[in-house]
N, C-alpha and C positions, 0 to 999 in steps of 0.2 A: 423573534430575531429583531435586533435593534435596527433603526432606520439607517444608521451608519453602515452596518453589516450588509443590509440589502443594497445600499448604494455601491458598496465595494464590489459585491457580486455582479451587479449590473455593469459596472465599469470594466470588470474582468471579461465579461461576456462580449462587450463591445470592442475592447481594445487589446485583448490578448495578454501575453506574458508581460509586456512592459507595464501595463496597468496593474497586473498582479503584483509585480515587484514594488510598485509604488504603494500598494495597499498593505504590504507586509508590516511596516511599522505600526499602522493602526491596529492590525490584527494582534500583534504582540502586546500593544497597550491594552487591548480588550482582555487578553488572557491574563495580564498582570492584574487588571481590575477585578476579574473573576476570582483569582487566587487570593486577593486581599479582602474580598467581600465577606461579610458575616452572613449574608443571605444565601450564599452558595454552599450546599451540603459538602461535608468532608469527603464523601465518596466521589463526588464529581471533581473536586479539587485533585484528588489522588489520580483519577483518570487523566485529567489535563496534564499533570506533572509527568505521568508515565508516557503519554503521547509526545510531549515536548522532548523528553530525554531520548525516547526511541528514535525520533526524527533527527535529533542532533548527534547522538552518539551511536545510533544503530541498535537494533534489537540484540539482546544477548545471544551468543551462539548456543545452539543446542547440540548435545552429543547423543549418539546412538551407539549402544553396545550391542554388537551382533557377531555371530560366528558363521562363516560360510564354509560349509563342509565340502561342497563341490559345486562347480559351475561349468556348464557346457557353453562356452563363449561362442563356439561356432553356431550352435543352435540359436543362441540369443541374437547374434548378428543376422542370421537368416530370417528370424522372425521380424526384426526391424526392417530388413530389406523388403519382406512381403508387405508390411504395413505401408512403407513408402510407395511401393508399386501400386497398392490399392488406392492410396490417396491420389496418385497421379492419374490413374484410370478414371476415378470419380470426379476429376476436375478440381481437386483440392479439398474435397470434403471427406472426412474420415467417417466410416460407418461403425467403427469400433467404439465402445464405451459411450 
């Protein structure tokens, strides 16, 4: 990690969100430098590009094709009610899963 990056991280830890926002232009500049560098492998550049696009545009939507033949919603609601009651009794900690 570069000294500039370490300094930015330390600044964020000490000063919170305002410091983070001030560090954003430097971070963007570092990303641009990495993308332009001949020393950074193509697969790393591809990951950087993917991360930037997903943060800026959002991850692509995923679709699920399924067929529900029947559903007992009363039983489903009752199961949720039982789980909520169990969590309340245990003081907020669920024992399931």
